[in-house]
N, C-alpha and C positions, 0 to 999 in steps of 0.2 A: 504494500500500500504506500503510495507516494505521500510525502508530507502535506501536500495540498489537499488530497483526499481525506487524510486523517483529520486535519484541522476543520475541513468542511463538515465531516461527520460530528465532530465535537460540538461545533456551533449549532448544527441542526438539532442534535439530541438535546442540547441545553435549552434551546428555545421550545422544543416540543415538550420537554419535561415541565417547564414553567407554565406553558399554556394548558397542558393536561391537568396540572395541579390546580390551576384556577378553575378549570371546567368541572373537575371532580370534587373540588373543595377539600383538597388534601394538602398537607405540608409539602412545599415544593422540594425541600431538601431530601425528603424521603424518595421522591421519584428521581431526583438527580443522582443520588447514590445508587439506586437500582439500575438506572440507565448506564451509568459509568461502569459498574461492575459487570453488567451483561455485555456491554460493548467490548470490554477487555477480554471477557471469557470467549465471546464468539469470534472476534477478530484475531485474538492472540497478539495484538500490537499494543505497545506501551509508548508513552511519549519519550521515555528514556532511550528508545531505539533511535530517535532522531537527534538526541542531544549527547554531546561528549563532555566529559568533565574538563574543567579548566586545568591550567598548568599546576595550580596549587591543590588540585583535587576537589575544588569547589564545584557544586552542582549548579548549572544554570537554572534548572527547574526550581530548586529551593530558593535561589536568589530572586527569581521572578515571583514565586509564591510569597516571599517576604514582602516584596514591594506591593503586590496586590493586596495583601492583608493590611499594609499600612494605609493604602487608599481607602479601604473599607472602614478602618478605625477612624480615619480623619472624617469621612462622611458621617459616621456615627457620632463623633464629637460635635459636628455641626448641628445635630438635632438635640443636644443637651442644653437646656436653659436653666439657669440658677433659680428662677422663680419656682420651678418644680420642686426644689428642695425644701420649700416652706412646709409642704405637707408630708414629704417622704424623705427628707434629708437624713433623719436619724436611722431609719431602717437601711437606707443605702449605705451609710457609713459603717454600720455594723456588719452588713453583708460583705462589704469589701475589705474588712479588717478581721474581726473576730471569726466570721464564718469561713473566710479563706484560710486562716491559721488552723482552725479546728479541722477543716476538711483535709488540709495537708497532713496533719498528724494522724488522723484516722486512716486515710488511704495508705500512707506510708507504713503504718503498723499492720494493716491488712495484707499488703503486698509482702511484707517481711515475714510475718508469723503464720499466715495462712497459705499464701501462694509460694512461699519459700524463695523469694528473690533476695539478692544481696541488698543490704541496707542502702547503699549508694544508688543502685538502680531503683529501688523502691521509693526513695526520697525524690528522685527525679520524676517518676510517674506521679507521685503525690502532688508535686508542685505543678506539673503540667495540667493535671485533671481538675485543678481549682478553677480553670477558665471555662466560660460558656461562649460568649462572643456574638457580635452582630450578624455574622454570616448565618447563624441558626436562629438567633432571637428575632431578627427582623422579619423573616418569612413566617415565623411562628406567630408573631403579633398580628400580622396580616390575616393569618388563618383563624386565630382565636380573638374574638372581639372583647378584650378585657376592658375594665373600667379605666378611666384616665389615670387614677392613682396607681393601680397595679401595673399598667403598661409603663408608667414612668419609672417605677422601682425596677422592673425587669429590664427595661432598656438601659438605665443607668448602670445597673450591676453588670450586665452583659458587656458593655463597652469599657467601663473603668477597670473591671477585673482582668481583662485580657493582658494589658501591659504589666499588671501586678503579677500575674501568673508567670509571664515570660521572664520577668526580673527575678522572681523566686527561683525559677529553673536555672538561671545564670549563677545565682549565689550557691545553689546546691552543687552545681557543676564545679565551681571554684573550690568548695570545701572538699568535694569528693576526690579531686586530683591533688590536693595539697598534701605534702609529706609532713609538714609541721602544723599540727592543729592550731597552736597559738598564733602562728603567722597567718594561717588561713582566715581566722576570725578578723584579724587586722585588715587583710586584703578585702574581706567581705564588706566591712564597714566603709572602707575607702571606695569600693565599687558602688555601694548604695549612695554615698555622697555625690560621686561623679554623675550617676544616673539622674539623681534629683536635680542637680545643677544643670545638666544638659537638657533633660527632659522637661523640666518645669520652667526654670528661669529662661533657658534658651528659647523654648517655645513661646513664652509670653512676649519676649523681646521681638521675636520673628513675627508674631501676630500683630504687634504694634506697628512694625515696619510695613507689613502688608496693608493694614488698615489705613495708614497715611498715604500709601501709594494709590489705593482705591478712592480715598476721600478727595484727593487732589486730582483725580482723573488722569493719573499718569499711566494707567493701563486701560486701553479701550475695552468697551463692554464685550465685544465679540471674542476678545482674547483672555478675559478674566478666568473662565473655567480652566482653560489649558494652562494659563499662568499659575493658578493655584495647584494644578496637577504637578507642574515642575517644581514648585516650592515644596510640596509634600515629598517628592522623590529626593530632593536635595537634603531636606531636614532629616528624613529617615536614614539615608545612606551616611550623611555626615555624623549623625549621632551614633550610629553603629560603629563607625570608624574610631570614635573617641572611646566608647564603652559598649561592649557587646550587648545587643538586645535593648539598648536605650532608645532606639528609633521608634518602637511602638509607643512608648510613653510620650515621646516628643510629638508625634503626629496626633495623638489623642488630645493632649493638652492644647495643641495648636488649634484643633477643631473647636474645642470648648471655648477657648479665648475669642476666636472669631465669631462664634455664635452669640456671645454675650456682650459684644461691643455694640454701641448704638449709633455710631456715626455713619456707617454705610450698611446697605442691605446685601446680604449674601444669599438671598432666597434663590436667585437664578443659578448661582453656583451649586447650591444644595440640590436643585432639581437635576442638574447635569450629573452630579456625583451619584445621585440615586439611580439614574439610568445606567451609569457605568458600573455601579455596584451589582445590579442584577446580572449584567453580562459577566462580570468577574466571578461572581458566585457560581453561575451556571458552568462556566469553563473549569473553575478550580475543582469543584466537587466531582465532575465527570472525569477530569484528567487524573486526579489523585486516587479516586476509587478504582479507576482502571489499572493503576499500577500494582494493585494488590493481587498477587497470584492466588488462585483458589486453594492450592496446597498450603500456603502460608496461613491463610485465613482458617482453614480447617485445623491446622496444627495448634492455633491459639483458641480454638473453640471452647474447650473446657475451662481454661483459665479466664478467657474473656467473659464467659457466661457467669462465672463466680464473681468476677470483678464488677460486671454490670449489675448483678443483683445487689451486691454490697453498696454500690454508689446510689442506686435508686431507692433501696429500702432502708439503708442505715446511714451511709456517709452524708448525703445531702439532707435528709430529714433531721438528723441529730445536729449537724452544724448550723442549720437555719433556726431550728427551734431553740437551741441553746443560746445562740447569738441574739435572737430577738426576744428572749424571755424578759418579761417585765417592761417591754416597750409599749407605751401607751399609744404610739402612733400606728400600730397595726392590730387588727382584730385576730381572733383565733382562726377564722376562715381565711383571712389573707395570709397568715403564717402557714396554714395548711397548704394553700396553693403554691406558695413559694418553696415549700419543702419538697414538692413534687414537680419542680420545673427547673431543670438545669441541663439542657442539651449541650453536648460538646461539638465544636466546629473546627474550622480550618486552622485556627491558631494552634489548637492542640496537635493536629496532624503535622503542621509545618515545624513547630518547635520540637516535637518528638523526633522527626526525621533528622533534624540538624544535630541534636544532642546524641541520638543513637549512633550516628556516624562518628561523632567525636569520641564517645565512650569506646566504641569498637576500635578506633584508631589508637587511642591511648592504651587499650588492653593489648593490642598487637605489638606495641613497643614496650610492654612489660611494666607499665606505670603502676600497676596494682600488685606487683610481686609475681613470682613464677607460679604460685598456686592459684591465686584468685583471678589472674588475667584471663585465663581460658574460660572460666565460668562467666565472668562479666562480659566477655566478647560474645558468648553464646546467648546470654540474656539480652544483650543490646540488640541482637538481630531479631529478637522476638517483639521488641517494643512497638515498631510501626504497625504490624498486623494487629497486635493487642489493642493499641489505642484506636485503630480504625474500627475494630470490632465494637469498642465502647462508643465511638461516634455514631455508627449505624444503629446500635442498640438504643442509645439515649434519644436519638432523633426519632426512632420508631415509637418508643414508649411515651415520650413526652409529646411528640407530634400528634399521635392518635389519642392520647389520654388527656391532654390539657384542656381540650374543648369540653368534653363531657364533665370533667371534674370542675372546671370553672363555672359551668352552667348550674351544676348541682349545688355549688357553694354560693350561687347568686352573684358571682363576680364577672359574669359574662351573659349576654342576652342572645347568644347564638347569632343567627342571621340578622343583620341590621336592616330593618325595614321601616324604622320610624322616620319622621319628617321634621326637618328644621325649616321654620318659616322666617324669612327675612322680611320683617314688616308684620304688624299685628292689627291691621285695619279690620273693620267689621266682617268682611267676607272671609278673611283669613281666620279670624276667631271662630266663625261659624264652622268652617271646615276642620279646624284643629280640634274643636270640641267633639265633633262627630268621630274623628279618628281616636281621640282619647277614650270615648265611650266604647270604641271597638277593641280597646286593650292595647293600642299602639302607643309608643313613646312619642311625644310631641314636644317641641321646644320652639319658642318664639323669641325673636330679638328685634327690638324697636327702640328708637330714641325718644319717642313720644310717651310721656308719662301716663297720659290718659289711656292710651292703647294698652300699655303694659299692665296698668291697674285693672282694666276691664278683663284682660286675659286671665290675670291671677284670680279674679272673682269667680271665673268659670272653672277654676282648678287646674288651669294650664300652666306649665312651667314657662315663665316669661322673664326676660332679662332686659333691663334698660341699658342698651349699649349700641354702639355703631357696629353694624355687621362687617364693616371693613377694618375694625380695630384689632389690635393684637389680642386684646381680651377675648373677643369672640372666637378667634382662630386657635388660641393657644391655652386658654384657661377653661373654657366651657367643656363639659364632659359629654362627648357625643356617643357614648356607649349605647348601642341599640338603634342609632340613627343612621340611615343609609342614603337619604336624599335631602337636597336643599331645594326649596322653592323660593326664589327671589321674587317677592311680590310687593315691593315698596312703590310709592307713586313715581319714583325717579327711575327712568329706564336705564340711565347710565350707571347708577348705583347697582341696579339689578345685574347688569352685564358684568361689572367689575367683581361683584360678590360671587357670581357663578364661576367666573374665571379663577378667582383666588381659592375657592373651595374645591376645585378639581383635584387638588393634592389630597384632600380628605375623602371625597366621595367618588372620585373618578368622573370622567366626562359624562358617562351614562347616568350618573346620579345627581347632576347639577341642572336645574330647570329654572326658567324665568317666565313670568307672564308676558304675553305678547306686547312688544313695544308699540308706542303710538305711531312711530314712523314706518311701520312695517309695510305700508302701501305707498310710501313716498317715493319720489324719483331718486335714482341712485346718487344724485348729487347731494341730496339733503339727508338721506337715510344712512344710518351707521352701517358699516360693512358687515357682512354676514359672519366673518370669522371672529368678530368681537362679541357676537351674541352666543347664548347657550341654547340648550334645547327648549323649545316653546312647549308649554304644558296646557292641558285641558282642551276638550273638543270645541271647535269653533274659533279657536285662537282668541279668546277674550283678553282684553287689556285690563289694566287696573281699574279704569273708569267703568268698564262694562261689568266687572265683578262687583264693584261697589254699588252700582245702580241696581243690580240684581239683588244684592243683600238688602238694599233699602226698600225693596218690594216685599219685605218680610219673607224672604226665601227660606226654605227648609232644606236640610240635608236628607237625602233619601238613599237607602241601601236596598237594592233589588238583586235577587239571585237569578242569574240567567239559566234557563232550562231549555230542553228540546222544544217545548211548546211556547215558551216566551223568551224570545231572543232580543238581541240589541235593537234590531229594527222595530220590533213591537214596542220596546221601551221608548225609543225616540219618537214614534208616532203618537204614543200616549202622552209624552212630555216634550212637545216641540221646542220649548224654550229652555230646556234643561241643559246644564253644562256638566258633562261627565268629567269628574276630576281624578278619580282613583279606581283601580281594579284591585280586588283582593281574592287570592286563591291559595292553593297549597304552596306556591312559590313565595307567598308573602304579599305585602302591600306595595303598590308602586303608582306613581302619577301616570297619567295617560297622555300621549301626544295628540296633536290636533287631528291627525289623520287616523283615528282609531279604526282598525279593521274589524275582522270577525272576532267575536268574544266567545270562547269555548263555553260549553255547558258546564255549570258548576262554579262559574266565576261570579263573584259579587261585584256589581257596579255601584259606585258611590258617587252621587251627583247632587248638584245644587239646583233646586227646582223652585220656581215662583210659587207663592202660597196658594194662588188660585188654581194651580194644576197639581199641587203636591199630593192631593188625595186621589189622583187619577190612577 
């Protein structure tokens, strides 16, 4: 197979796995791992066949993986806002300190005394398996619709703990190779100091320089995403040259620092990095899983199964529950979910591959003595397959189990079918109240105090805020909400709101009432690409809906049957505006050109009072 054909297959399989995961509502990582392993098994080709080691024995693949992981961590850092720490800062701090330390000790003890690994190898595995990571947490959060608080905790832990685990692995490696224990601890303390100086201080200074360059418009808009990509690569590589594995800390802090400055917007950069992240994750998981030979995976099956059961049933629950004990910021249900949510990802695989090679090389040179070197070399060769078994196992267990568990605990609402209304005028309150009575989650955002008060009097969750504000986008909890209906009197505000919330609900979930200029000449009408999906049959505008509500309109729910279909309903209610459909797939707004409605689907419409009893 030529390199071009191999790369084409990898890209095609990555995209296919992501699409299929979306279609089947499964964790994408699960399908990526399966596709990668199956491709390697069927084709018998690995990416190593096309790559030759460098002059110093360094693997180009591991170098590329390290850089890709750095990009993913930087993108993850761009999503972390300090305001989220007001509610979840204490749990995050404990999970990234006490829980990491306890997990490290428990896993090391299990590897040493149960699986009979050398203490040095066991400690290395214990440090590496403390990480989770955005490569698995991000897709999992898209799959499981957690509350904003829980999503914030899981996201922060997954991103921040990655460099911590990598640094812990470096320290373990330094101690393991040291011949003088006293000197080893001194070297370790020095290494930690250098990592903090390079990773934190250096990243903050670099972030300030980038901020100044962007604020003074010294980098053109079209070049900014690529410019930041180059900055990440330089920061990662330069930090690693100063101190091994300090690069992951540097890029994470760099992302956090840029996300929390207020002088320039990095939203467009974040969107570019998110698209890049999906591509990188797809390629990495298929390539790395395809490297594992079936014989190696089978050889680690027994030990991998024991280690997986320990991590899922003992290691993670004990470390989380003990570290969060007495924390008033988390409930018992939240601690329970966190105790059973820790998938391992690419960082664990990449760091394991690097240290396994270095341990094996050190053993080959007799660094551990004549008796232990052979044993450590053999155990080092087991590490990659063992950790990959854990990655596949934790992704499967948590990916398939997190959704049902979170719904049972009341921390997720499953499929998001609720409606966010931008604007709380009379017609919108009428529709929102009907949906609320249907058992749907409804939220309204409006700057008008009278509208917000009227909505609250009806029992509707309403917030007095600008739909275009950071508060609306970053503070409000959209758990259970899957659609935005922009229905303010201002068509431009509606268009901008629908555009901004595409990041939250996707293009398919962002709607707006028909603009007043929809029939105007193309010289005066806004371009179609700045508009979002128009909702409701007949394309009514804000004025049309307000006029209908003023006629004492009622909301009507009618079930379509074989004997009474959509055409019959429209003939009986000629002035009705059909707004929503509800069936086994959930609730959704309707487009103006509503076609055939299947039997068993409920139509929810606004009907004038004089025909509401028809």
